[in-house]
N, C-alpha and C positions, 0 to 999 in steps of 0.2 A: 842292613850293613854293618851297622855300628854294634847292634848285637851279636852277630856272629862274630866278629873284631873280640869283642870283651869277652866272649866265652871261650874263645881260642885261647886268649893269653890268660884266661883262669885255669883253665885245664892243664897247661904246661906249667904253672907255678904249683899246682897240686901236685904232678907229678914228681917235681922236685922235691915236694916235702913230703913225700911217702914215708920216709925214714924218720921223719920229725917227730917228736913225741906230741901227743894230744895236747898239751898246754900252748905250743905252738899254732894249732887249728883256728884258734879265735881271732889270729891277725889276719885270716883270709878276707873277712868280710871287711876289714879297715882298708885293706889292699884294693878290693873291687870297688870301694868308694873312692879311693884316690884316683884310679883308673878313669872313672866316669867326670872327675873334675878336670884331668887331663885332655880327656876327649872334647870336652865342652870348650877348653880354651884351644884346641886345635880347630873347631869350627869356625870361632870367632876370627882367628887367624888367616882361615881360608877366604872367608868372605871378604877380610880386609883387603886380601892378595888380589882377589878377583875385582874389586872396585878399583883397585891400584892399577891394575893390568888394563880395565875399560878406559880408564881416565887416561893412561899413555896412549892407547890406541887413537883415541880423537884427538889428543893433543898433537899426535904425529901421524897424521894421514897419510895414504900412500899417495904416489905421484899421479895415478889416474883419479883418486877421487878429488883430489885439488883441481884438476884439468876440467872434471865435470861441474865443479863448483863455480869455476870461471866462466864457463860457458852458460849456465843458468843465471849467473849475475847479469852477463851480457845481455841475455834475451831479455831480462825482466827490465833492465834500463832501457834497453830499445823498445820496448812497449809503452814504458812510462813516457820517452820522448814522441813517440806516433801519436800518443794519446792527447798530449799537449799541444802538439801541431795542428791536430784534426780540431781540439777545443778552439783553437786561436782563429783558424781558418773559418769555423763556423761562427764566430762571433764577429767576422768581417763580410761574409757573404750575405748580398741584398737577398730580399724577397721579391720576386716578381711575380705578380697577379695579373690575370686579365679575366675580367666579367662582363656582364651588361652595363653596368654603372661607369666603366672607363678602364685604362690600365694604370697598375700602382707599382710603383718601385719604391721597397721599403728598406731599412736598415733592420736588422734582426731585434733590435730592442724596439722597433716603432717610434724610435723619437723623431726619425727623418723620414721623411715621406714627398713624393713627386707623383701627382697623378695627372695622367694627359686625357683630356675630353673635348668634345667636337660636339656641333650641331649644324644641320642644313636645313634650310628653309626655302621651297620653291612654292611660289604663288602662281595662281592665276585669278584676273578680275574682270567681269564683264557687266558693262553699263547699259542700263536703259533708262534713257531721259537723263535730264540735269541740266541746271543754268547755265552750264560752261560746256563746251565741246569735252569730252573724255575720250579716252581711247583703251578700248579692250586689250589687254596685255598678258603675258607671263613674264615673270620677273623673279630673280633671285634674291629672296629677302634676305638670307642670313647664310653666312658661309665662315664659321667660326672653329679654331682649332685653340684650346687655351690650357695652360699650365696653372695647377693649384698644389697645394701641400703644404708642409711644415719643416720646420728645421727647430731641434732642441725641443720639441714637444710643445713648444708655448708659440713659435715664431710663425705664424702662418701667411700665406701670400696668394694672391691670384693675378695672372696676365693673361688677357683674353682679346686678343685681335680679331677683327671681323673683317673679312676679304671681299665681301660682297658690297658693302658701303663706304667706298671709296677709302678703303684699307685704314678705316678708323680703330682706335683703341678704346672700347667701352669702359674695360675695368682694368685697372693697375693698380693694385694696392698690397700693404704689408699690415697685417693686423698681430700685434703682440698682445697674445690673451693670457696674461699671467695669472690672473684672477678672474673667475668667471664672472663676476659682479663690478668688474673693472677693467676693460680691455682697450686698447687704444689702435684704432685702424687709421692708417696714413695713405692717401693717395688719390685716385679718380675711382669712384664709385658711386654708387645709387644714393641719392639724398634720402634721408629719412621722413618722406613725407606722404605722398598717395600709397593706398595699400595696394592697388593694382600694377603700380610702378614696381612695387615691392615683390611682386610674383614672379617667379621666374620667367624669363624670357620664353622658356619653352613649355610653360604649364598652364598658359590661360585657356579658357574656355572657347574664345574666340579669337580669330586670327588677328584683330587689333584691340588694342585697349579703348576704353569708353572714355568721355568728355572731361571726366574729373582729372582723370591722368595728365592732360595735357594743361592743366594750369599748375601744376607742379614743375620742377625743373626734372630733366630725365637723369643725368650725372653731373657730377662735378668733382672739383679737386679742392680738398681739404684735410682737417683732421678731425675723427669723431669718436669721442668716447661711447663706450656701450657696455651694457653688462645684462644679466641674467639672474634671476632668484626663483630656487624650487620652492613648491610647497612645503612646509615644514615636516620632516621627516623622510624627504626625498633630497635625491642631489641634482643640481643643474648641471645639464649638458652644453658643450660648446657647439653654437650653431652658426657663427659666424656674425659678421656685423649686424644683420637682421637676423633677429630670432623670432620665429612662429613656433618653437617648440617647447619653450618652458614656460613657467606659472607667471612670471612677470618677468619683462624685457623693456630696456630703454635705450635711446640714442641720443645723444648731443654733440652736434657738429657745427664746426666753422669752415665755411666753403668761401669762393671767390664769388661765389653768385651768378649763375648762367641765364635766369630769367625763366619765365613759362616756358615749358617743352625745351628749355635750353640744354644743352650738353657741349662742353667746351672740347676745340680739338685743335690741331696745329694753323688752323686756317681763322679761328676764331678766340685768340688769347685774351687774358682778362686785362681790361684797359683802365680800370678805375680802382682808386685806393678801397673804398667800402667793402666791407665782408658782409656775408649772409649766414644768420644763426639759424639753425635748424633743429628741432628735437621732435621726439616721439616715445610716447608710452603706450604699452601694449600689454593686456592681461588676459589668461585664459581662468576666467572665476570659478570653474567648475571642474578643474583638471583634478583627477586622482580623488573624485568625489563619490566614485561609485555609482553613477548615473550615465549610462552609455550615450544616452540622448542628449546629455550638455555637454560632455566631456569635450566638443569639438566647437563649442562657442567661444569666440575671441571679440574683444572690444578694445578700441585704441582711440586716441586722439594725437594729432600731430599738427604742426605749426611751424612757421618761419617768419623771420624779420631781418629788412635790410634796408639800405637808403644807395640805390644805385645812381649814379651820375651820367645823365644823358645818354643813356644806352638805347638802341634799337629795338623794338618789340616785334615778337614773334609772330606770324599771322595763324590763325588757327584753322584746322581741317576737319573734315568729317570722319569718324570713327573708322570705317572699313575701306570707305571709298578713298579717303585722303584728300577731296579736294577741298580747296581754301574757301570759306564761308564767312571769313573774319579778317579782312585784309586791311591791316594796318597802314601799308603804302598807297593806299587810295582815298585820298582826302579830299574835302569839299573845295571847291574854286573860289567861294565866297571869301572875303575878307573877314578874320575875327573880330570881336569888339575890341575897341581901344587899341588895337594893334598896326591899325592903318596899313596893314599889308598881307599878302596871302602865305598861309602856313606851308611851308614846304614838306616838313619831315615831324612826325610825332616821336617823342622821345619820354624814357623816364625820367623823371628828376623829383626825388623824394621819397618818402617812407613807402616801401612795398612789403605788405604782410600776407599770411595765408594761413588758415584756418581748416582744418582737415577731420571731422568726426568719422569714424570707420569702423565696420564691424564684419564679420562673418560667421556662419554656422554650418557645420557639417555633422550630419548624423546618419551613419549607414550609407546609402546609395545618394541620399538628399543632399543637397548644398543650396546656401544662398549667400550673397556677398553684396555689399553696398557702402557707399561713402559720399559725402559732400564736399565740396571744396568752394571757398571763398578766396579769390585772390584779389588783394585793394592795392592799386598803385597809383600814385601821383605822376602826371605825365604835363608836359607842357610843348608847344609848338616851337619849332625852331626858329622861325622868321620873326623878326621884328620883337616888339616889346611880349614876351612869353604870356600865354593864357594857359594858368595852372588849374587842372581840376584833378579830382582823384576818381578813378573808374574802380567800380566794384564789381567784377565778372563773378558769376556763380554757375555751378555746374553740380549736376549729381547723377547717379545710377544705381539700379538695382538690376541683379542678374540671379538666375535661377537655373539649377543643373540636377539632372537625375541620372544615374549609371542603370541601364536597363537591364544588363547581365549580373547586377547584383554584389559588384565589387564596392569597396568603401569609396566614398566621394571624399576626395582632400583638396587642401589649396595647392598640393602640387599636382602633380600628373597622376592619373588613374593607373593603376598596376591590374593588367588583365590575370584573373586565376589561370587561365589557361591560354597560350599564344595562338596566333592564327596557324590553324594545321588543317584544311578542309577534309583530308582523308581520314583524319582521324577524329572528326566531328567536332572540331573546336575552331570558332571564328573570332576569337579575341574579346575585345570589351566593346560595347557601345554606350555612348552618353549623348543626351539630349539637353540642349540649354536655349535659354530666352532670356533677353536684354531689353531694359528701358533705360533712356539716357537723354538730359537735356542741356543744353548749355545757353545762358542768358546773357546778353552783352548789355552793360550798364548804358542807361539812355545818354549820361553825360559823354560817352564816346563819341555819339554822333554831334557833337558840337565840331568835331575834327573829321570823324570818317564819311565817305560818300555812302549815304544808306542805300544807294542802287548798287553798289559793289560789297556791302558787307551785311550780313542778315543780322536782325536783332535777336532772333531766338532761333535755335535749331534741336530739333526733337527727333531723336532715332529710336526705333524698336529693329531689335535683330533675332533670328531663330537661327540654331546651330545644331550640326550633327558631328560628333566627334566618333572615328572609329579607330581604338587600339590595337594594330596588329599584333603587338607586344609592347614590352615594357620600353622598348628605345623608338619605334615607329608610329606614327598615327597619320590618318587621314582626316582633314577638316572640310568641312562645307558650311557656308555661312549665307545668310541672305539678309540684308538691311535695307530699312527704306529711312530716309531723313526728310523731314519738311522743314521749311525755312519761313521766317516771318521778315519779310523785306529781302533786301539782296538783290532785286532786279528791277527792271525800268530806268527810269531817269531820276537824276536828284530833284528835280520838279515833281515828278509823278512816279513815285515808288510802287513797286508792285512786288508780289512774292516772289521768290524764286522757285521754279519748280523742283518738285521731288526729286530725291535721288535715289535710284534703286540701282543695287549693286547685289551679283552673286560671285561670291569668291570662293575657291579651294586652297588648300595648303597640302603639300606632303613635306613632312616633318621626320627627321632622324635626329635623335639627341642621345648622346652618351656621356 
């Protein structure tokens, strides 16, 4: 287009110059050069004008464009607001979970959690023989619904009532686990003494615990410092006031003191000022060592010390039959030396200490657990001049178990690989167990006790079969025989109490 205009302009100039002399022809080239310069300036001007026009159009949009822009801006802001509201709502919406291990309600950040759990145990006991009349019976052993959880990621709690045992409250405590190696639990809880007592109430191999358990207190009210340490290179996990999960754990507590097999409730409040000190150290020496056969070995030592003031002693009973063989209420009728009167009551008065070495080992389907107990208590008679003695009662037990269906055996309950479903060819898991346990009463106790009403020694053996229907339900069947030294006849002619033979079953549901 530019060349066409230039040629046209030059032709017109040449026509006008036809009559001009040749001397003026040379000026044509100069004129053509001048025209090129003018065209270049014109192109620059046109570009500048186009840019200015576009800027003017942008700076002054039409009314329709402005309306569309407003709508777009409004929609964008609405989307932003909706997103902010949805994010805020999600941050406040709790998470609700229901699984085989209970029901949980958790905050979105998992710092706050409440878990609902429960357990039901229904037993049946059938006796053949025994030194005292016994009754075959069905009974509701446990009916528990409890809450446990945490707040602010560090403040744990547990509240567990039992509606089967006169509406007692076995556990109610708060555990501030700010540091894994130094946590503090306050309230009613298991005392850190007997190994089998510290096992979960729904996890035992047999319906009832063995003799050593009953020389320790059951539960008590107090405060306990506890902590856990991991093997170097690993991290310790929170496992509660009693830890069987980490490399090393310890418990140090101060409690009211509830005596052998004692547990405080509203009908038996603390009535003396002295307190009980209890401690325990537990270690898994081969944890993370690479040897699967030694990973499950645990070793521990526990003990307690107190000075109770004239408290009643609790009778002792057989493990599964739960019939009394050591009766602190049946005393000799003869006068005590230097007292000049008949003793009416046997009371604690002075130092009481316990020593509990303990261990377990679980490897694949095999398991073994054992512990020894010494409970040494100074006692006096209540009448006349007190006759003081220290009674050293001892007990021990060993139990073996094997999971026939190949699942791992643990200190906790067995988890079947396949739950009971016969139509699919699955029958759950089966475990067999055997136990030998013995209780020895100090000879000095019979300076007070009637030997025809209390045995000097009780020895029990038991076998059991556990059928784990699924992770939550199991059926247990135990048979136990207990033999006695003394405990029958008359005070003048003591005889051995007949052996106690008991068959017991339990259906259990725990979640």
